[in-house]
N, C-alpha and C positions, 0 to 999 in steps of 0.2 A: 331844079330843086324839087324834092318830093314833099317836103313838109315845112313846118315852121322852124326857123333857125334856133329859137330858144328851146323848143322841144327836142330837137336833135342833140343839142349840147347837153341837155338834162339827161337824155337817154344814154349818151356816151359816158357821162359821169356816173350814172347808175351802173352801167356795164363794167366800168373800171373799178367801182367800189365792190361789185360782186366778185370780180376776178381777184382783187386784193384780199377779200375775205377768204376765198378759196385757197390762195397761196398761204395766208396766215394759218388757216386750219390744217393744211398739209404739213406745214412746218411744225405746228404743235403736235400733230400725230407722230411725226418722225422723232421729235424730241422724247415723247412718251415711250415710243418703241425702243429708242436708244437707251433710255433709263432702265426699262424693263430688261433689256439684254445685258446691260452692265450689272444690274443686281443679280441676274441669273449667273453670269460669269463669276462674280465675286463669291456667290454661294458655292458654285462648283469648285472654285479654287480652294476655298476653305475646306470643303470635304476632301478633296484630293490631297491637300497638304497634310491633313491629319492622317490619312491612310499612308501617305508617303513617309511621314515621320515615323509611324509605327513600323513600316517595312524597313526603313533605314536603321532603326535601333535593333530590330530583329536581325538584320544582316550583319551589323557590327558585332553584336553579341555572338552570333553563330560563327562568324569567321575570325573574330578578334581583330583588334586594331592596336597599333603601337603609336603612341604620341611622343614625339621627340622635339625638344625645343631648347634653345640657349638664349640667355639674356645677359648682356654685359653692360654695366653702367660705367661710363668713362667720362672724365673731365680733363680737358686739355691733353688728350691722347694718353691719359693715365687710367688704366683699368682699376676701378675702385671696388666693384662688386660683380661677381659672376654667379649666375644661377643656371643650373642645368636641370632639365625636366625630362624624365623618361618614364612613361607609364604604359602599362598593358591593360587594355579593357577587353574582357572576354567573358563568356558565360562559363560556368563550371563544367558543363557538358562538353563544350568545345575544347576546353583545356584538357579534359580527360581523353577526348577523342584524338586530338592533334598531337599532344605531347606524351600521352601515356601516363600522365601523373594522376593519381587517385586523390581527389580533393573532397569527395562527397563523404557523407557519414557512413557509407558502405565500406570505405577504405580502411585498411588495417591501421594506418597511422591515426586516423580520427576515431575509429571505434575503440581502440585501446585506451585513448586518453579520455573518452567519454565515460568509461566505467570506473 
């Protein structure tokens, strides 16, 4: 034995306490870094979602979209109510370009009724 048993045990306890504090501090740093990454990811997702939503609406209006749906309300296999939905969502410019229909105020049909 090189030293006093009580001092060796106290030294081991001190070393264990120091290691425990290091582990706790590393865990705290990892949690803080994780929270910062999560906040950055949330901010980036919010920004991208807004840009994506604008792009999506622009694409829908530029190309046009047809919404089609049917709803049937039935009780005991007896149809009581039927609702059919058909809608075309498009910009005026896309309608004029794709279908050759003049819908703007420049068109003959609209300019004649405006006067």
